[in-house]
C-alpha positions in Angstrom: 92.1 -6.8 44.9 92.0 -3.9 47.3 88.4 -1.7 47.6 88.4 1.6 46.0 88.4 4.1 48.8 87.0 1.5 51.8 86.9 4.3 54.2 85.1 6.8 52.8 83.0 3.7 51.1 82.2 2.2 54.7 81.7 5.6 56.6 78.8 6.6 53.9 77.3 3.3 54.7 77.4 3.6 58.0 76.1 7.3 58.6 73.3 6.7 55.9 70.7 6.8 58.9 72.0 10.0 60.4 72.5 11.8 57.1 68.5 10.8 56.4 68.3 12.0 60.2 69.5 15.6 59.4 67.9 15.6 56.0 64.5 15.3 57.9 65.6 17.9 60.7 66.6 19.9 57.5 63.3 19.9 55.9 61.1 20.2 58.9 62.7 23.4 59.7 62.5 25.0 56.3 58.7 23.7 56.0 58.1 25.4 59.3 59.4 29.1 58.3 59.4 29.7 54.8 55.8 29.1 54.1 54.7 31.8 57.1 56.5 34.6 55.2 52.9 35.6 53.1 51.5 35.8 56.3 54.1 37.9 58.1 55.4 39.6 55.2 53.1 40.4 52.5 50.5 42.3 55.9 53.7 44.2 57.2 53.2 42.8 60.4 56.8 41.3 60.1 58.2 45.1 59.7 55.9 46.1 62.9 57.6 42.9 64.9 61.0 44.5 64.0 60.3 48.0 64.4 59.6 47.2 67.8 62.7 45.5 68.5 66.0 47.2 69.9 68.6 48.0 67.1 71.4 46.0 68.7 69.1 42.9 68.7 68.1 43.3 64.8 71.9 43.8 63.9 73.0 41.0 66.6 70.4 38.5 64.9 70.5 39.8 61.3 67.0 40.8 60.9 67.7 44.3 59.2 66.5 42.9 56.0 64.3 40.0 57.2 61.1 42.0 55.8 62.0 40.8 52.4 61.4 37.6 51.0 65.0 36.8 50.6 66.2 38.3 53.8 63.6 36.5 55.6 65.1 33.3 54.4 68.6 34.0 55.1 68.0 35.0 57.9 65.7 32.5 59.9 67.4 29.6 58.1 71.0 30.4 56.2 71.9 33.0 58.8 70.9 30.9 62.2 69.1 28.1 62.1 70.3 26.4 59.2 73.6 27.5 60.1 72.9 25.9 64.0 72.0 22.3 62.4 74.8 22.0 59.7 77.5 22.8 62.3 76.4 20.3 65.2 76.1 17.7 62.7 79.4 18.8 60.9 80.9 18.9 64.6 79.6 15.4 65.1 81.0 13.7 62.2 84.1 15.4 61.9 84.9 15.0 65.6 84.1 11.1 65.3 85.8 10.3 62.2 89.6 10.6 63.3 89.2 11.2 67.4 86.1 9.2 67.6 88.0 6.1 65.6 90.8 6.3 67.7 89.4 5.9 71.3 87.0 3.1 70.0 90.5 1.4 68.4 89.1 1.2 65.3 91.7 3.8 63.7 94.5 1.3 65.2 92.5 -1.6 63.7 92.3 0.0 59.8 96.1 1.0 60.0 97.0 -2.3 61.1 94.9 -3.5 57.7 97.6 -1.7 55.1 94.9 1.6 55.5 97.5 4.4 55.2 97.4 7.5 57.5 96.8 10.3 55.2 94.3 8.2 53.6 92.6 7.5 56.5 92.4 11.5 56.8 91.5 12.3 53.1 88.7 9.4 52.8 87.3 10.3 56.1 87.3 14.2 54.9 85.7 13.4 51.9 82.7 11.3 53.6 82.4 14.3 55.8 82.0 16.4 53.2 79.8 14.9 51.1 77.3 14.4 53.7 77.1 18.4 53.7 77.4 18.7 50.4 73.9 16.7 50.6 72.5 18.5 53.6 73.2 22.2 51.5 71.6 20.5 48.2 69.0 19.2 49.7 67.9 22.7 52.0 68.8 24.5 48.4 66.1 22.6 46.5 63.8 22.8 49.4 64.3 26.4 49.1 64.2 27.2 45.4 60.8 24.8 46.0 59.0 26.8 48.1 60.3 30.3 46.6 57.3 30.9 44.4 54.5 29.7 46.7 56.3 31.2 49.8 56.2 34.2 48.0 60.2 35.1 48.6 61.1 36.4 45.5 64.8 35.1 45.9 66.7 34.9 42.4 67.4 31.0 42.3 71.3 31.4 40.9 71.7 33.1 44.8 70.6 30.4 46.2 73.7 28.1 45.2 75.5 31.0 46.7 74.0 31.0 49.7 74.4 26.8 50.2 78.0 27.1 49.1 78.2 29.7 52.4 76.1 27.2 54.6 77.8 24.4 54.0 81.4 25.9 53.6 81.1 27.1 57.1 79.9 23.5 58.7 82.7 22.1 56.6 85.0 24.2 58.3 83.9 23.5 61.7 84.2 19.8 60.6 87.8 20.3 59.3 89.1 21.8 62.1 87.4 19.0 64.5 89.2 16.7 62.1 92.6 18.8 62.6 91.8 18.8 66.5 91.4 15.1 66.5 94.8 13.8 64.3 96.6 16.0 67.3 94.8 14.7 70.1 93.2 11.5 69.5 90.5 13.4 71.8 86.9 13.5 70.7 85.8 16.0 73.0 88.5 18.2 72.3 87.7 17.8 68.3 84.5 18.6 69.7 85.3 21.7 71.0 87.5 22.7 68.5 84.9 22.2 65.7 82.1 23.7 68.2 84.1 26.6 69.3 85.2 27.3 65.6 81.3 28.2 65.1 80.3 29.8 67.9 83.2 32.6 67.9 82.7 33.5 64.6 78.8 33.9 65.1 80.2 36.0 68.2 82.7 37.9 66.9 80.5 39.2 64.1 77.4 40.1 66.5 79.7 41.9 68.6 81.3 44.0 65.7 77.8 44.7 64.6 77.3 46.9 67.9 79.9 49.4 66.7 82.0 50.8 64.1 85.4 50.7 66.3 84.8 47.0 66.8 84.4 46.1 63.0 88.3 44.3 63.0 86.8 41.4 64.8 85.0 40.8 61.5 88.6 39.5 59.9 88.4 36.5 62.6 85.1 36.1 61.9 84.1 33.0 59.0 80.8 33.9 59.7 81.3 37.3 58.7 83.1 36.2 55.7 80.6 34.9 53.8 77.7 36.9 55.3 79.2 40.2 55.1 76.5 40.7 52.7 73.2 39.2 52.2 73.8 35.9 49.8 70.1 35.7 48.7 70.0 39.4 48.4 73.1 40.5 47.4 74.9 37.6 46.0 77.5 35.9 48.2 81.0 37.4 48.5 83.1 35.5 46.5 86.0 36.7 48.4 85.1 35.3 52.0 83.7 31.9 50.2 87.0 31.4 48.8 88.4 32.1 52.4 86.3 29.8 54.5 86.7 26.8 51.9 90.9 27.4 51.8 90.7 27.4 55.9 88.5 24.5 55.9 90.8 22.6 52.9 94.2 23.4 54.7 93.1 22.3 58.1 91.9 18.7 56.5 95.0 18.6 54.6 97.2 19.8 57.8 95.1 16.7 59.6 96.7 14.0 57.2 100.1 15.4 58.1 99.6 15.6 61.5 98.6 12.0 62.0 101.2 10.9 59.9 103.3 12.3 62.7 102.1 11.2 65.6 101.9 7.9 67.6 98.7 7.0 67.6 99.7 4.6 70.5 100.3 7.0 73.4 
């Protein structure tokens, strides 16, 4: 009798150490930054630092609302360090799922044992998604736990929206890597495309903030789609959230179609 979701189960089993490591990293960043807010925010030191910085730099880093607790958490974690951590994890996992498996010979071996190509992609994407959801939920729980002690004054339901936006951005990089891996079978290409989606999205929104004439760049920035308004301060932008998740799922589905049509022996 065939086991249910064999690729997914194996992937989760083999990656638990990596997932645990990234969880520790996320926790370390949150516990490093968030408890510092009362020392800077309440005393006005943080606002003084922001006032001394060039406006262009403040806009680029998203520090315009950092003097508030919710803005501080959004700017330091969800918009910067958390985005960086989850994106790196997503790129690594996404590039390894198909391209890495093909380069190592595991993909061909699994297909020879009766695992369908579409099944392989779907289960691989599901494995990456579950791990990203775990990191997003784990981060959200920590933010909720320190919300009171750190005097962040975040409306708790908005943590859910911020976490969904962060995970959506990370999973988009992962699914883009899946698609590139399905197209090329090369891990370097998968990593480059996955990372490129994140980097270009961040750069486009940063440049768009410098001038009203450049705001059209936000159209090409998934980062701007979900962070056009601060999820922790104003609530997540539902249209942007749907666009990011929709594009991520579309890339994952396209990966299954592409892999079915490509000769992986080449």
